[in-house]
N, C-alpha and C positions, 0 to 999 in steps of 0.2 A: 334886781330880783330878790325879794325877801321871802324866806321860806318859813312856814310853820312846821316845826320838827316834831312829829307826833310819835310818842312812845308810851307804852303803858308803864314803863319803869323810869326811875330817875337816872337819866343818862349821864348826869354830872357827878353822881355819888356812888362809887364802886362798892362802898360798904353796905349798900342796900340792895345790891344785885342778888337775885336768887342763885344758889349754887348750880342749879340745873339749867340756868340760862346765862351763865357767865360768858360763854362765847358770843352769844347774840348781843348781850349788853355791851361787851367790850367792843364789838364791831360797831354798834351804834355810837359809842363814845368816840372811837377813832374817826368814824365818818363825819361826825359833827365837827370835831376839831379841824378836820381836813377842809371841809366846806368853809368854815370861818376863816381859815388861813388863806383861802382862795377868794376872799372878799365877798362871801355870801352871808348876809345877816340872817341869823336864825332866831325864831321865836319858839322857845321850848314849851311844847304842849305836853306836859307830863311831869310827874307820874300821874297815872289815873288811880282812883280809889278802887280797891279790890271789891268786886261785887260778890257778896256771900251767897251761898245756896239757900234757898227757901226750904221750909219744911216739906213742901211738895217735891222739890228737887232731891232732898235727902231721902225721902221715901222711895222715889223712883230708883235712886242709886242702889239702895239696899235691896230693893225688889229684884233688880236685874242681877246683882251680885249673888244673892242667895239662891234664887230660883234658876237662873240661867247661866250663872258664872260669866256674865258679859259686862263690858264696861260702858257706863252711861256718863256722858260729859254734859253737865248742866250748863256750862259756860257757852255752849253753842246754841242754847235756846234763844229764839228771837227776843223774848222779854229781857234777857240778860244783855244781849248785844245792844238793845235800845238804851239801856242804862249807861253803857259806855259812851254811846253817841251823845247822850244827854249831858255827860260831863265835859265832852270836848267842845261843844258849841259855845258855851259861855266863855271858855278860854280863848277860842278863836276871835270872839267878839272884842276881846281886849287888845287885839293886835291888828296891824295893818298889813297882814301877810298877802303875798301875791299868789302863793301856791301852798298846798299841803303835801309834805313828804313824809311817808310812813316807812321807816327802815326796819320793819318788824315782821308782821304777817297781816292777814286779811281781817282778823277779828276786830281791831279798833275802827276800821273804816266801813264795815259791812252795812251799817245803818246811818252812816254819816252823810247828811244832806247839807252841804255848805256852798257858798258862792265861789270859793276858790277851786281850781282844778286839783284833782287828787292824783298823786304819783305814789305807787307802791314800789319798794325796792327790797326784795326778799330772796332767800335762798331757793325756795321751791314752793309750789302750791301745797297747802296743808293736806289736800286730798292725796298727794303723792306719798304721804306717810302711811296711809291705810294699807295694811298687809305688807308693808315694807319694813317698818320698824316693829320689833316684837311687841311693844306696849300698845300698839295701835292695830293689832291683828285680831282683836276679839270684841269689836265694837257692836253695840246694839244697832239694829236697822234705823231706829229713830235718830241716833247720834250720827250715823253716816248720812242720812238724809238731811239732817240739819247742817252738817258740815258742807255738803255739796251746795245746798241752797244758799248758805251764808257766803261761801267763797264765790259763787257765780254772781251774786248780788254785788259783792265787793269789787270784783274785777270789772264788772260792767260800769261801776261808778268811776273807775280809774281812767284818766286820760292817757296814762302811760304806766305799764307794768314792767319793771326791770327785774330780771332774774340773774342768778350767779353762774348759770351754766346753760348750754344749748339743750341739754336733756330737760331741765326744769321748764325752760321756755316752751319747748315743743309739747311737754306734758300738759301745760296750761292751755295751750291752743287746742290740742286734741280733746281734752277733757271738757272744756267749757265753750268751745267754738268761738272764742274771742278773736277779734280782728288781729291778724299777725302784724299789721302795720303799727299797732300800739304796744307791741311786745319787743323788748330789747334784752341783750345779754351783756352785763358788765360785772366781772368778778370783783369781790372785795379784796382788801389787802391783809396785811399781817396784824394780829392783835398784840404787837410788840412795838416799842419805840425803835425805829431803825434809822441809823444815820451812816451806815457803812458804804464805802465806795469801792471801786475796783482794786485800789491799792490795798485796802483792808482785806478784801477777799483773797487776793494773791497771798498775803501773809498767812491767812488762815489755812488755805489749801496747801501751801508749801510746808507749813509747820506740822501737818498731820503725820502721825506715825502709821506707815502702811504695813508694819509687821503684824498688826492685829486688825482685823476687819471689825469695825465697831458699828453695830446696828442699833438704832434708837427707835423705840416704840412708845408713842404717847397716845393714850386713850383711856377713857373712863369705863369702858365696857370691854373686858377681855375677849369675850366671844364675838360680839358684833363687830368689833374693830379688827378681828382676825389675829388676836394675840397667839392663839394656838398655832397658826400658820407661821408667824414670825419665829416662834420657838422651834418649830420643826426645821425651818430654814437654817437657823443658827446651829441646830443639832447636826444637820447633814453637812454643812460647810466644815464644821469641826471634824466630822468623820472622814471628809475628803482631805484632811491635812491642812485646811485653811483656818488658822487660828481665828476664832470669831467670838465676839462678846455681844450680848444682847442686854441693853439697858431698858428697863420697863418703868415708865412714869405714868401715874394717874390711876392705876388699878392694881389689884392683887392677881398675880399669875395663877391660873387654874390648871394645874397639871396633876396627872395621876402618879407621878414619881416625884421624889424630892428634887428641888431645883438644883441643877448642876452649878458648879462654881462659875461658869461663864455667863450665867444669867444674874444680873444685878437689878434688884427691885428697889425703887426709890420712893414709891408711894406718890401721893399728890403733892405737887409743888406749886404754891400760889405765886402767880406772876405779878400780883399787885404789890408784893413786898420786894424791897431791894435784894434781900437775901435770896428769895425765890427766883427773881428775875435773873440775877447773876448766875444762879445754878443752872437755869434753863439755857441761858446764853452759852455757858461753858459746854453743856451737852451738845448743842447745835454746832459749836465750833470744833469739838473733838471727834464727832461721829463721821462716818463715811456715807451712811445712808439713813434716811428716815424710812422706816418700813411700817406701813399701815394697810394691811391687806383686808380691808373692810368687807363685810358681807352686806352691809346696808349703811349708806352714808349719802349726804347731799353734797356739800362743798366744804370740806374741813379747812379751817383757817391755818391749821398747822402746816399744810403743804406750802403756803405762801411764806410762813415764818421760816421754815427750813430753807427755802430758796433764797431768802434774804441773807443767809449765811453761806450761800454757795453750796448748800447741802442737797444732793439729788434725792428724789422721792420714789419710793416703790409703793404702788397702790393697786387697786383693782378697777375693772371696767364696770363700775356700778354708779348709779346716780350721776352727779355732776362731776365726778372725779376726772374723767377724760378731758374735760374742758380745762382743768388746771394742770394736769400732767401730760406732756407731749413726749412721745416715744423718742428716746435718745436726744432730747433737748433739755429736759429738766428731770429726767427719770424714766420710769416705764410703768405701764399698767398691765395687769394680767387678768385673764378671764377667771371667773369664779371656779371654773373646772380645771384650771391649770394645776399641774402637779408640783410638788416641792422642788423637783429637779430643775424645772424651768426657771424658778426664782434663783436657784443656786447657780445655774449655768450663767445667768446674766451677771450676777454679782461676782462670781469667780473670774469671768472674762475681764471685767473691769479692774479687779484687784491684781490680776496677773499681767495686765497691760496698763500700768499705772498712768501712763501719759494719756491714755484714753479716758481714764477716770478724771484726771485733772481737767481735760477739755469739757467733760460733762459737768463738772463742778462750776466752771466759769460760765458755761452756757446756762446753768440753773440760775445763777445770779443775774444773768442778762434777762431771763424770763421775769424775774422779780422786778428788775429795774424798768422794763419796758411794758409790762402787762399786769403784774400781780401785786401792785402797791396802791396805797390809798390815794396818793397824789394823782396817778393816772385815772383811777376809778372816779375820783371827784370831778376832774376836768371833763372826762368823757360823759358822765351822767349829767353834769351841769349844762353842757351844750344840748343834750337831748331834752332836758327839762325846759330850757329856755324856748325850745321849739314848740312847747305845749301852749305857751302864753300867746 
């Protein structure tokens, strides 16, 4: 089985990845390398040339912004989508691919009419972002209509649509009425090179200093990712007499008071450099919990990355997170209405009964090994895709 690997970005050159899509591009890179390592030949269809807005598109954008303070997305216009399809077809003609796999979103395949079956593998339907993420909560009706029409067309073209979570799959089925038989759930892996085994994890867990509870927060958006909740958790744990440290990576903490000494802000750490990667690895190794109480999220890769170090995760019951984090197996998820004491009671119980914490840490690594890694994802999806041919 030979796959045409369709991405709008250059999956092989990380220096060209947009900063706001680094996670998606990194996932596409790791997936490609995994499939190739599993004897799946790939024909790289990408990058695609960026389609610039026309004068008409620019006028409509300014009109909606100035008059209605609404967001208009020109790239969802059928004329733009057709231009992406027109770029893809000549590339496909140069290959002898059996199938087209798009590990991105529905935009590149919406108008793609090709002889090969199309498989989409994405985190969630784009329509699930509407009124879920803040920057997609003020769309014009035209943009919303274009998005729904585009995505329905794309999903109908697919022989198989793979999502990263049960929530995403069910959302696609309910929103577009697509056949559940052609929808599957396969989580992605960690956007880190991982070669740790059980012996390594045992050394990591046993070497941790349990005198100080170390919480690790990694996110580019302090509010959406629940940084304020993580801060309050650290604050209450310290007030209970449980010495706690909160390390913040990826964003600037937004607090009304000066940061206390137990909050360490490290800013953005680039994982594509050896220095940055070593720093991230050290944080995963030394921490007791990854805490990411997101208000809106799909399927953050950072949970898989944390579990690859035997690091339990604390998250929320939103989006696809409950598919990744199982209660008392690799961490715990809390409802958005949970109070700070609920988080603190859970953490305090494990820190005060440290053998229970160690069991959770080993179980977290087991979840990574058996479910949340690229090798498992590749093998599982490859078998599904072969069934399409």
